[in-house]
C-alpha positions as CSV (number, residue, x, y, z in Angstrom):
1,M,23.2,23.3,-13.6
2,Q,25.3,25.8,-11.7
3,I,23.5,27.0,-8.6
4,S,24.4,30.6,-9.3
5,N,22.8,30.3,-12.7
6,L,19.7,28.8,-11.2
7,G,19.3,31.7,-8.8
8,E,19.6,34.2,-11.6
9,L,17.2,32.3,-13.8
10,L,14.6,32.2,-11.1
11,N,15.2,35.9,-10.1
12,A,15.6,34.5,-6.6
13,T,17.0,36.1,-3.5
14,L,19.8,34.2,-1.9
15,I,19.0,33.5,1.7
16,H,22.0,31.3,2.4
17,E,25.0,30.4,0.3
18,G,26.0,26.8,0.5
19,S,29.2,25.1,-0.4
20,V,28.3,23.1,-3.6
21,L,28.5,24.6,-7.0
22,S,25.9,22.8,-9.0
23,V,22.8,20.6,-8.8
24,E,22.2,17.3,-10.6
25,G,18.5,17.6,-11.1
26,F,15.2,19.2,-10.0
27,A,12.2,18.1,-8.0
28,I,9.0,19.5,-6.5
29,N,8.0,16.4,-4.5
30,L,10.0,14.1,-2.2
31,N,9.3,11.0,-4.2
32,E,11.3,12.3,-7.1
33,L,14.0,14.0,-5.0
34,K,17.5,12.5,-5.2
35,T,20.8,13.6,-3.6
36,G,22.2,16.6,-5.3
37,F,18.9,17.9,-6.6
38,A,17.3,21.4,-6.3
39,F,14.0,21.2,-4.5
40,F,11.1,23.6,-5.2
41,N,8.5,23.6,-2.4
42,N,6.7,25.8,0.1
43,D,6.0,23.2,2.7
44,K,8.4,23.5,5.7
45,K,8.1,19.8,6.7
46,E,8.8,18.7,3.2
47,I,11.7,21.1,2.9
48,A,13.2,19.6,6.2
49,Q,12.8,16.1,4.7
50,A,14.4,17.3,1.4
51,V,17.4,18.5,3.4
52,K,17.7,15.1,5.1
53,K,17.4,13.4,1.7
54,G,20.4,15.4,0.3
55,A,19.0,18.3,-1.6
56,Y,21.7,20.8,-2.6
57,A,19.4,23.8,-3.1
58,I,16.0,24.8,-1.7
59,I,13.7,27.2,-3.5
60,T,10.7,28.5,-1.7
61,E,8.5,31.6,-1.3
62,N,8.3,31.3,2.5
63,D,10.6,32.2,5.3
64,I,12.5,29.1,6.4
65,T,15.0,28.0,9.0
66,I,18.5,27.2,7.7
67,E,18.9,23.6,8.7
68,D,22.1,22.8,6.8
69,K,24.9,25.3,6.2
70,E,26.1,23.3,3.1
71,I,22.9,23.9,1.2
72,F,21.8,26.9,-0.9
73,Y,18.5,28.5,0.2
74,F,16.7,30.8,-2.2
75,R,13.5,32.8,-1.8
76,V,11.3,33.6,-4.7
77,E,8.3,36.0,-4.8
78,N,6.0,33.3,-6.3
79,L,6.9,29.7,-6.6
80,E,4.6,29.0,-9.5
81,R,6.0,31.9,-11.5
82,A,9.6,30.7,-10.7
83,L,8.7,27.2,-11.9
84,V,7.3,28.7,-15.1
85,R,10.5,30.6,-15.7
86,F,12.6,27.6,-15.0
87,L,10.6,25.2,-17.2
88,R,10.5,27.7,-20.0
89,F,14.3,27.8,-20.0
90,F,14.5,24.0,-19.6
91,C,12.1,23.3,-22.5
92,E,13.8,25.8,-24.8
93,D,17.2,24.1,-24.0
94,K,15.6,20.7,-24.8
95,E,14.0,22.1,-28.0
96,C,10.5,20.9,-26.9
97,E,7.6,21.7,-29.2
98,F,4.2,22.9,-27.9
99,L,1.0,22.4,-30.0
100,L,-2.3,24.0,-29.4
101,F,-5.4,21.8,-30.0
102,K,-9.1,22.1,-29.3
103,S,-10.1,20.2,-26.2
104,Y,-11.9,17.6,-28.2
105,E,-8.8,17.1,-30.4
106,L,-6.5,16.2,-27.5
107,S,-7.6,12.5,-27.7
108,L,-6.0,12.4,-31.1
109,C,-2.7,13.4,-29.6
110,K,-2.4,10.1,-27.8
111,A,-2.6,8.2,-31.1
112,F,0.5,10.1,-32.2
113,Y,2.3,9.6,-28.9
114,F,2.3,13.3,-28.1
115,N,2.3,14.3,-24.4
116,I,-0.9,15.9,-23.2
117,L,-0.3,18.6,-20.5
118,K,-2.7,19.1,-17.6
119,G,-2.7,22.9,-17.6
120,N,-1.1,23.2,-14.1
121,I,2.6,23.8,-13.8
122,F,2.9,21.7,-10.6
123,A,1.0,18.8,-12.3
124,D,3.1,19.1,-15.5
125,F,6.5,19.6,-13.8
126,E,7.6,15.9,-13.8
127,K,6.5,15.4,-17.4
128,L,8.4,18.5,-18.6
129,I,11.5,18.0,-16.5
130,K,11.9,14.4,-18.0
131,A,11.4,15.6,-21.6
132,K,13.7,14.3,-24.2
133,K,15.2,16.6,-26.8
134,G,12.5,17.6,-29.3
135,E,9.6,16.1,-27.4
136,I,6.1,17.3,-28.3
137,F,3.6,18.5,-25.8
138,C,-0.1,19.4,-26.4
139,Y,-2.7,21.3,-24.6
140,C,-6.0,23.2,-25.3
141,E,-5.3,26.6,-23.6
142,E,-3.2,29.1,-25.5
143,N,-2.3,31.2,-22.4
144,Y,-0.8,28.2,-20.6
145,L,1.2,27.1,-23.6
146,N,2.4,30.7,-24.1
147,K,3.8,30.7,-20.5
148,L,5.9,27.7,-21.4
149,C,7.2,28.7,-24.8
150,T,7.5,32.5,-25.0
């Protein structure tokens, strides 16, 4: 994804313009971060480690020190809302399907190999970011599903 498009999608303020034009992937934790990824996080220590691991863009809601002039730094008003905006776009692009079930019906979703969401954007990030085209996700709260697919 082009970094300029990422900034617009997130409605982010550019703190520092880096030199690369695009990112290769996205992560919210250091274990999933690879060189060339955009890193969404508010923890200053983890952001510093992400820079060392080769992140091309940092997205945070906090004031941070520019540690590498080659990297893009963005500030968002609310990291959770920014992640929702990003994942909504991402899931639409992947043509993901979202199904609403009663909580007691969710166990049936496993039998059909549907993905059951946890109802927390940070907990569901990895599952959604790794979604295949047309993948189906289930959850029992309509408001949460509406955030992801409207």
